[in-house]
Structures are given as C-alpha cells and as structure tokens.
C-alpha positions as CSV (number, residue, x, y, z in Angstrom):
1,M,1.0,0.6,9.3
2,F,1.1,-1.9,6.4
3,E,3.9,-3.9,8.1
4,R,1.8,-4.2,11.2
5,L,-1.2,-5.2,9.2
6,A,0.8,-7.9,7.4
7,H,1.9,-9.5,10.7
8,L,-1.7,-9.2,12.1
9,V,-3.2,-10.9,9.0
10,I,-0.6,-13.7,9.1
11,R,-1.1,-14.4,12.8
12,R,-4.9,-14.3,12.5
13,R,-5.0,-16.0,9.1
14,R,-7.6,-18.6,10.1
15,W,-9.9,-16.0,11.4
16,V,-9.5,-13.9,8.3
17,V,-10.4,-16.8,6.0
18,A,-13.3,-17.8,8.2
19,A,-14.6,-14.2,8.1
20,W,-14.4,-14.2,4.3
21,I,-16.1,-17.5,3.9
22,L,-18.9,-16.2,6.1
23,L,-19.1,-13.1,3.9
24,F,-19.0,-15.3,0.8
25,V,-22.0,-17.4,2.0
26,L,-23.9,-14.3,3.0
27,G,-23.2,-12.8,-0.4
28,L,-24.7,-15.9,-2.1
29,F,-27.8,-15.5,0.0
30,T,-28.3,-11.7,-0.6
31,T,-27.6,-12.0,-4.3
32,S,-30.6,-14.3,-4.6
33,K,-32.8,-11.7,-2.7
34,I,-31.5,-8.4,-4.1
35,G,-33.4,-8.7,-7.4
36,D,-36.6,-7.4,-5.7
37,R,-34.8,-4.4,-4.1
38,W,-33.4,-2.6,-7.2
39,F,-34.6,0.9,-8.2
40,E,-35.6,0.7,-11.8
41,S,-36.8,4.2,-12.6
42,F,-34.8,6.6,-14.7
43,S,-37.1,9.6,-14.2
44,I,-35.7,13.1,-13.5
45,P,-37.9,14.9,-10.8
46,G,-38.4,18.6,-11.4
47,Y,-38.5,18.5,-15.2
48,S,-41.7,19.3,-17.1
49,A,-42.1,15.9,-18.6
50,Y,-41.8,14.2,-15.2
51,E,-44.2,16.7,-13.5
52,A,-46.7,16.2,-16.3
53,N,-46.4,12.5,-16.0
54,Q,-47.0,12.7,-12.2
55,R,-50.2,14.8,-12.8
56,T,-51.4,12.1,-15.3
57,L,-50.8,9.4,-12.8
58,K,-52.6,11.4,-10.1
59,T,-55.6,12.0,-12.3
60,F,-55.9,8.7,-14.2
61,G,-54.0,6.3,-12.0
62,S,-51.9,5.0,-15.0
63,G,-49.6,6.4,-17.6
64,E,-46.1,5.7,-16.3
65,Q,-45.8,2.8,-18.7
66,A,-45.2,3.6,-22.4
67,P,-48.4,3.1,-24.3
68,L,-49.2,0.1,-26.5
69,V,-50.6,1.2,-29.8
70,A,-53.2,-1.1,-31.5
71,V,-53.5,-0.2,-35.2
72,F,-56.6,-1.3,-37.2
73,R,-56.9,-1.1,-41.0
74,S,-60.1,-1.7,-43.1
75,N,-60.8,-1.5,-46.8
76,G,-63.8,0.8,-46.0
77,D,-64.6,3.4,-43.4
78,V,-62.9,2.1,-40.3
79,T,-65.0,4.2,-38.0
80,Q,-68.1,2.1,-38.9
81,E,-66.4,-1.1,-37.6
82,R,-67.9,-1.1,-34.1
83,G,-66.3,-4.5,-33.4
84,I,-63.0,-2.7,-33.0
85,A,-64.1,-1.2,-29.7
86,Q,-64.7,-4.7,-28.3
87,A,-61.2,-5.7,-29.6
88,I,-59.6,-2.8,-27.7
89,I,-61.4,-3.8,-24.5
90,A,-60.1,-7.4,-24.9
91,V,-56.6,-6.2,-25.5
92,A,-56.7,-3.9,-22.5
93,A,-57.9,-6.8,-20.3
94,V,-54.5,-8.6,-20.7
95,N,-53.0,-6.0,-18.3
96,P,-55.9,-5.4,-15.9
97,G,-56.3,-1.7,-15.0
98,S,-55.1,-0.5,-18.4
99,R,-56.4,2.9,-19.7
100,T,-57.4,3.2,-23.3
101,A,-58.2,6.0,-25.8
102,S,-59.4,5.7,-29.3
103,Y,-61.9,7.1,-31.9
104,F,-64.6,4.9,-30.4
105,S,-64.1,6.4,-26.9
106,T,-63.5,10.0,-27.8
107,G,-65.1,10.5,-31.2
108,S,-61.9,12.4,-32.2
109,N,-60.7,12.2,-35.9
110,A,-57.2,12.5,-34.6
111,Y,-57.3,8.7,-34.2
112,V,-58.2,8.2,-37.9
113,S,-56.0,8.4,-41.0
114,K,-56.8,10.9,-43.7
115,D,-58.3,8.3,-46.0
116,G,-60.5,6.9,-43.3
117,H,-59.1,3.3,-43.6
118,T,-56.8,3.2,-40.6
119,T,-57.4,4.0,-36.9
120,F,-55.4,3.4,-33.8
121,A,-55.9,3.1,-30.0
122,T,-53.5,3.9,-27.2
123,I,-53.4,1.4,-24.3
124,Y,-51.6,2.5,-21.1
125,P,-50.8,-0.5,-18.9
126,P,-50.8,0.0,-15.2
127,G,-47.8,-0.2,-12.9
128,T,-44.2,1.0,-13.1
129,P,-41.9,0.2,-16.0
130,G,-39.0,-2.1,-15.2
131,F,-35.6,-2.6,-16.7
132,N,-37.2,-5.0,-19.2
133,S,-40.7,-4.9,-20.6
134,N,-43.3,-6.3,-18.2
135,V,-46.5,-5.6,-20.1
136,H,-46.9,-9.1,-21.7
137,I,-46.4,-8.1,-25.4
138,K,-47.0,-11.6,-26.8
139,Q,-50.3,-12.1,-24.9
140,V,-51.5,-8.6,-25.9
141,R,-50.7,-9.3,-29.5
142,A,-52.5,-12.7,-29.4
143,A,-55.6,-11.1,-27.9
144,L,-55.5,-8.4,-30.6
145,Q,-55.4,-10.9,-33.4
146,A,-58.0,-13.1,-31.8
147,N,-60.5,-10.3,-31.3
148,A,-60.1,-8.2,-34.4
149,P,-63.3,-8.1,-36.4
150,P,-63.4,-10.1,-39.7
151,G,-61.9,-8.1,-42.6
152,I,-59.9,-5.9,-40.3
153,T,-56.1,-6.1,-40.3
154,A,-54.7,-5.5,-36.7
155,H,-51.2,-4.8,-35.6
156,L,-49.6,-3.9,-32.2
157,T,-46.9,-1.3,-32.1
158,G,-45.3,1.1,-29.6
159,R,-42.0,1.3,-27.8
160,D,-42.1,-2.1,-26.1
161,P,-43.6,-4.0,-29.1
162,L,-40.9,-2.4,-31.4
163,Q,-38.3,-3.5,-28.9
164,E,-39.7,-7.0,-28.8
165,D,-39.6,-7.2,-32.6
166,I,-36.0,-6.2,-32.8
167,G,-34.9,-8.9,-30.3
168,G,-36.3,-7.8,-27.0
169,S,-34.7,-5.6,-24.3
170,G,-33.4,-8.5,-22.3
171,G,-29.8,-9.8,-22.4
172,P,-27.6,-12.3,-20.7
173,S,-27.9,-12.4,-16.9
174,V,-25.3,-10.8,-14.7
175,L,-24.0,-14.3,-13.8
176,V,-23.4,-15.1,-17.5
177,E,-21.6,-11.7,-18.0
178,V,-19.4,-12.4,-14.9
179,L,-18.5,-15.9,-16.1
180,F,-17.7,-14.5,-19.6
181,G,-15.6,-11.7,-18.0
182,G,-14.0,-14.3,-15.7
183,L,-13.0,-16.4,-18.6
184,G,-11.3,-13.4,-20.2
185,A,-9.6,-12.7,-16.9
186,V,-8.2,-16.2,-16.7
187,L,-6.7,-16.0,-20.2
188,V,-5.0,-12.6,-19.4
189,L,-3.8,-13.9,-16.0
190,L,-2.3,-17.0,-17.6
191,F,-0.4,-14.9,-20.0
192,V,0.8,-12.6,-17.2
193,F,1.7,-15.2,-14.6
194,G,2.1,-18.3,-16.6
195,T,1.1,-20.6,-13.7
196,L,-2.3,-22.0,-12.7
197,T,-1.6,-21.5,-9.0
198,A,-1.0,-17.8,-9.4
199,V,-4.2,-17.4,-11.4
200,I,-6.4,-18.8,-8.6
201,I,-5.6,-16.1,-6.1
202,P,-7.1,-13.1,-8.1
203,L,-10.2,-15.1,-9.0
204,V,-10.9,-16.1,-5.4
205,T,-10.3,-12.5,-4.3
206,A,-12.7,-11.2,-7.0
207,A,-15.4,-13.7,-6.1
208,A,-15.2,-12.7,-2.4
209,S,-15.2,-9.0,-3.3
210,I,-18.2,-9.2,-5.7
211,L,-20.4,-11.2,-3.3
212,T,-19.5,-9.1,-0.3
213,T,-20.3,-5.9,-2.2
214,F,-23.7,-7.3,-3.1
215,S,-24.3,-7.8,0.6
216,A,-23.4,-4.2,1.3
217,V,-25.5,-2.9,-1.5
218,F,-28.4,-5.1,-0.3
219,A,-28.2,-3.4,3.1
220,L,-27.9,0.0,1.3
221,T,-31.3,-0.6,-0.4
222,Y,-33.0,-0.3,3.0
223,V,-31.5,3.1,3.4
224,T,-31.9,4.6,0.0
225,D,-33.0,3.7,-3.6
226,V,-30.2,1.9,-5.5
227,S,-30.4,1.8,-9.3
228,I,-30.4,-1.6,-11.0
229,V,-27.3,-0.4,-13.0
230,V,-25.3,-0.9,-9.8
231,E,-25.9,-4.6,-10.3
232,F,-23.7,-4.6,-13.4
233,L,-21.2,-2.2,-11.9
234,V,-20.6,-4.5,-8.9
235,A,-20.3,-7.6,-11.1
236,L,-18.0,-6.3,-13.9
237,V,-16.2,-3.4,-12.3
238,G,-15.7,-5.5,-9.1
239,L,-14.2,-8.3,-11.2
240,G,-11.8,-5.8,-12.8
241,V,-10.6,-3.9,-9.8
242,A,-10.2,-7.0,-7.6
243,V,-8.1,-8.7,-10.2
244,D,-6.1,-5.6,-10.8
245,Y,-5.3,-5.0,-7.1
246,S,-4.4,-8.7,-6.7
247,L,-2.0,-8.4,-9.6
248,L,-0.1,-5.7,-7.8
249,M,0.2,-7.9,-4.7
250,I,1.2,-11.1,-6.5
251,F,3.8,-9.5,-8.8
252,R,5.6,-7.9,-5.8
253,F,5.3,-11.0,-3.7
254,R,6.9,-13.2,-6.4
255,E,9.8,-10.8,-6.8
256,E,10.3,-10.5,-3.0
257,L,10.1,-14.2,-2.6
258,H,12.6,-14.7,-5.4
259,H,15.1,-12.4,-3.6
260,R,14.5,-13.2,0.1
261,G,13.4,-16.8,0.1
262,N,11.3,-16.3,3.2
263,V,7.6,-16.3,2.7
264,E,6.7,-14.1,5.7
265,E,9.4,-11.5,5.0
266,A,8.4,-11.4,1.3
267,L,4.8,-10.9,2.3
268,V,5.6,-8.1,4.8
269,E,7.6,-6.3,2.2
270,T,4.8,-6.8,-0.4
271,M,2.2,-5.3,2.0
272,T,4.5,-2.4,2.8
273,H,4.9,-1.3,-0.8
274,A,2.2,-2.9,-3.0
275,G,-0.4,-2.5,-0.2
276,R,0.0,1.2,-0.2
277,S,-0.5,1.3,-4.0
278,V,-3.7,-0.7,-3.6
279,V,-5.1,1.8,-1.1
280,V,-4.2,4.8,-3.2
281,S,-5.7,3.2,-6.4
282,G,-8.9,2.1,-4.6
283,S,-9.4,5.5,-3.0
284,T,-9.1,7.2,-6.3
285,V,-11.7,4.9,-7.9
286,A,-14.1,5.3,-4.9
287,I,-13.8,9.1,-4.9
288,G,-14.4,9.2,-8.7
289,L,-17.6,7.1,-8.4
290,L,-18.8,9.0,-5.3
291,S,-18.5,12.3,-7.1
292,M,-21.5,11.2,-9.1
293,V,-23.7,12.1,-6.2
294,L,-23.2,15.8,-7.2
295,L,-25.4,15.2,-10.3
296,P,-29.0,16.1,-10.0
297,L,-30.2,12.7,-11.1
298,P,-31.5,10.3,-8.5
299,F,-30.5,7.1,-10.3
300,I,-27.0,8.5,-11.1
301,R,-26.6,9.4,-7.4
302,S,-27.4,5.9,-6.3
303,I,-24.9,4.6,-8.8
304,G,-22.3,6.8,-7.2
305,I,-23.1,5.6,-3.7
306,G,-23.4,2.0,-4.6
307,G,-20.4,2.1,-6.9
308,M,-18.2,3.5,-4.2
309,L,-18.6,0.2,-2.3
310,I,-17.0,-1.8,-5.1
311,P,-13.4,-0.5,-4.8
312,A,-13.7,-0.2,-1.0
313,V,-14.5,-3.9,-0.6
314,A,-11.9,-4.9,-3.2
315,V,-9.2,-3.0,-1.3
316,L,-10.3,-4.7,1.9
317,S,-10.2,-8.2,0.4
318,T,-6.8,-7.5,-1.3
319,L,-5.3,-6.4,2.0
320,T,-6.6,-9.2,4.1
321,L,-7.6,-12.3,2.0
322,T,-5.0,-12.0,-0.7
323,P,-2.0,-12.0,1.8
324,V,-3.3,-15.1,3.5
325,L,-3.7,-16.9,0.2
326,L,-0.2,-15.8,-0.7
327,Y,1.2,-17.0,2.6
328,W,-0.4,-20.4,2.2
329,M,0.7,-20.7,-1.4
330,G,4.3,-19.7,-0.7
331,D,6.8,-21.2,-3.1
332,R,4.1,-23.2,-4.8
333,I,2.9,-20.0,-6.5
334,D,5.1,-20.8,-9.5
335,K,3.9,-24.4,-9.8
336,L,1.7,-25.8,-12.6
337,R,3.3,-23.7,-15.3
338,V,1.4,-23.3,-18.6
339,I,3.4,-20.4,-20.2
340,P,7.2,-20.8,-20.7
341,K,9.3,-19.2,-17.9
342,R,11.3,-17.3,-20.5
343,I,8.2,-15.3,-21.3
344,V,6.9,-14.6,-17.8
345,S,9.0,-15.0,-14.7
346,A,9.0,-13.8,-11.1
347,D,12.3,-12.0,-11.7
348,P,13.1,-12.1,-15.4
349,G,16.0,-9.6,-15.1
350,E,17.3,-8.7,-18.6
351,K,16.0,-11.9,-20.3
352,G,12.2,-11.6,-19.9
353,F,9.8,-10.6,-22.7
354,W,8.5,-7.5,-20.8
355,H,12.1,-6.3,-20.2
356,R,12.9,-6.5,-23.9
357,W,9.6,-4.8,-24.8
358,A,10.3,-2.0,-22.4
359,G,13.8,-1.6,-23.9
360,Y,12.4,-1.4,-27.4
361,V,9.9,1.3,-26.3
362,V,12.6,3.4,-24.6
363,K,14.9,3.3,-27.6
364,R,12.1,4.3,-30.0
365,P,9.8,6.6,-28.1
366,G,8.8,8.7,-31.2
367,R,7.8,5.7,-33.3
368,I,5.8,4.2,-30.4
369,A,4.1,7.5,-29.7
370,L,3.1,7.9,-33.3
371,A,1.8,4.4,-33.5
372,G,-0.3,4.9,-30.4
373,L,-1.6,8.2,-31.6
374,A,-2.6,6.6,-35.0
375,L,-4.5,3.9,-33.2
376,V,-6.3,6.4,-31.0
377,I,-7.3,8.5,-34.1
378,L,-8.5,5.3,-35.9
379,L,-10.7,4.5,-32.9
380,L,-12.0,8.1,-32.7
381,I,-13.3,8.2,-36.3
382,P,-16.3,6.0,-35.7
383,A,-16.8,7.6,-32.3
384,F,-17.6,10.9,-33.9
385,K,-20.5,9.2,-35.8
386,I,-22.2,7.9,-32.8
387,N,-25.7,9.2,-32.3
388,P,-26.6,8.9,-28.5
389,S,-30.2,9.9,-29.0
390,E,-33.2,7.6,-29.4
391,A,-33.4,5.7,-32.7
392,E,-35.5,7.3,-35.3
393,A,-38.4,5.4,-36.9
394,K,-36.4,5.1,-40.2
395,N,-33.7,3.2,-38.4
396,L,-36.1,0.6,-37.0
397,P,-36.6,-2.7,-38.9
398,G,-39.1,-2.5,-41.8
399,S,-40.7,-5.9,-41.0
400,G,-42.4,-7.4,-38.1
401,D,-45.9,-6.9,-36.5
402,A,-44.9,-3.7,-34.7
403,F,-43.6,-2.0,-37.9
404,P,-45.2,-3.7,-41.0
405,R,-45.1,-2.0,-44.4
406,S,-48.8,-1.3,-44.1
407,L,-48.1,0.9,-41.1
408,S,-45.3,2.7,-43.0
409,R,-47.6,3.5,-45.9
410,A,-50.4,4.7,-43.5
411,A,-47.9,6.9,-41.7
412,S,-46.6,8.4,-45.0
413,R,-50.2,9.2,-46.1
414,Q,-51.0,10.8,-42.8
415,R,-48.7,13.8,-42.9
416,R,-50.8,15.6,-40.3
417,W,-53.7,14.7,-38.1
418,P,-57.1,16.4,-38.9
419,R,-58.6,18.6,-36.3
420,S,-60.7,16.9,-33.7
421,R,-64.4,17.3,-33.9
C-alpha cells in the first residue's frame, strides 16, 4: 500500500503540490474569518448553577456576564448620598442594557457596611462573556470616577476589573505563539539535522497542516459548536505533530539515500517503513483526542472533535507533501550544513554523537534510570503544591483600583451582612 502510494505521489507530484498550495491559500482565508465562529462558553448544562443562570437570563434578560461591583465610601452615612444613585446609572450606561442592584434601588441594608460608611452596587452587563473581557472596564471606571458625588470615594471591582488590574486576561495572539514555537522548532531541527535544507521540509509541512486544519475546523463550525481552545490546539499541537512526523520521514530518507544512492528507491523504502509509523502514531493521537467526546462537557467534546482533525491532516500532509519535497530535494538535503557532520549525520555508524550516547546508556542502565527518576521526582515536588481552584482574595494584588486597601479594610469590618429590611 505505502509503496504504491509513494509511486503515485512521485508521478503526480505537481498535482500534489498544486493541491497543497490551494489548501494553503484557502487556509489563509479561513484563518482570517474563523475568529467570529468560535464557541466561547464554558458552561455545563444540567448543573444547578447553569440552570439558575438560565432562569435569571429568562427573567431579567441579563446575568450571563460576571457583575461589575461599584464600591462607594463616605465619611458619613453613605445611604444619605443620593448622588450615588445617579452615578450608578451613568456607570451602567457604558454597557447599554446593563441591570443594576443597590441600596438605592432595593432599600436593602445588605448593600451597606456595618459602620454605614460603605455601600456597593452590582452591575450586570448584557451579552455573553467571551474568552477575554468585553465589558469596557476602562470606560466604566472612568464613568464611575467622573460621576461620583463630591466627598465620595468610588472604586470598581469584580472579576473582570480584578483581572484587568493584574494584567488583563489577554495574551499573545496565536500567530505570535506559533512563531515563537516555530523558532524553537528551528533550533531543535538544526541540532537534529545540522543542515538548513533539511529544516525547511518540516516547517513547510507544518505550515500546510496548520492552515488546512483551520479550514477543516472552519467548516466544522457550521455543523457544531467548536470551542475557542481548538484554535490553540491546532496551532501548537499541529506544529508539534507535523514536525514530529516529518522527522520520521526525513531520518529514514537520509539513511536510505546514503545506502541506495537513488532518490526514488530511497523514497519508496521510506514510505514503506516510516510511512506506516506515521499512520500508527497519527491514529493514536486522533483516537486519544476523539475520546474526549465521551465527557459530558460541551466545550470539551468540541475540543475532541476539532482536535481529531489535527493529527489527521498532519498525517495526510506527511504522506503526500513531504515525499514530494524530499524527492525534489534529493541529494541536496545535506547541503548548507550549520552543525558539524561528526555530530549529526545521515548514517553516522559507530562515530556519531547519538550512537555514543546510546552506548553509554546501554552500559549504565541503572545510573541513567536513577538519574531520570530523580529528575521526575524533582519536577513532581512543586506539582503537588499546585492549587487548580480559583484564586482566593488573599492571593490577589493588594493595590490597584479593583482591590485598594480601603476595600480590604471595609471587607474585614463587614464580617457578615445585616439582615435586609
């Protein structure tokens, strides 16, 4: 099977390259459009919190977003400061359709501290929360400061403002992450192959695989919801598996070419043996990701379905595009050397670095095993101290508008809320 595939790919190499160029261009187009198609909810239907939230949405029309909390402090009785009610209205207007609740709308003492100097208002912005905050924290905070009555200290806190104060929830774009990962891959590939020409093939294969997978995921979004997490899986896992599978092909090709001298024969032999390894490896990864559909979490299921496409496309590109690139590269695959041949070679025999390292490991298996075990234990020590739960208030920064010292003192004085009137 793999031998016939090798001959087919070689005979139709121009059609293969043309098809991948078309898929590459299509991937560039769909990547620019897929941003509006991601499923950004992490809710779990059926659980009490989710059902309560759905009832809230049905009754009030908002409440899916985490509330913004405006905190007001006065030297006197804060409930007599009627200008606070107007400030709350002005703050809510930043996100039209926001729902508010405070002492001034409910008359409940639950919104007032025990000493009567501090009160707060909850503001529920409309809409659905995204992967990053979309409730205009800076504008809300500016409106709060501009409309607070004279003599009243006003602060904005809540989940999103706290996140904003500790650096925001955003991070580098997927493109930046892929470029950073690609740079790391280049360094590793240079050390493994030692030549610039050999490094190009895995990177081209990875680029084609990633963009083609984005096209497949884009089509999948019209069939089912696909979590935004898949975006990072495609970019980073796609880079890893595509490079990994290309490594298998290139290593075998260089060895076969060194022994046979004929490019086509070397490629057929490579596809016969390394190609089978690629299919087995890719199938294992795909099955592992697809098994996530068994979990009763919608966004996890979408990760399993979308993630399955990554190794599938990587295997396809490795078995079609990579052989063509190897065929065209031929003997030039060992040109433009940057790492000495004595360290990395197509067929180092008993002189190469890796052969000497393998011999050292075989002669001292006990020592190597103990060293590896010690390293694993060293890495496990901090792992046992990881707390995967939400951060507690004491772990948040003690400065910033969302968590000033005045709020800390007010919270410490208000051990419990008084009963509502």
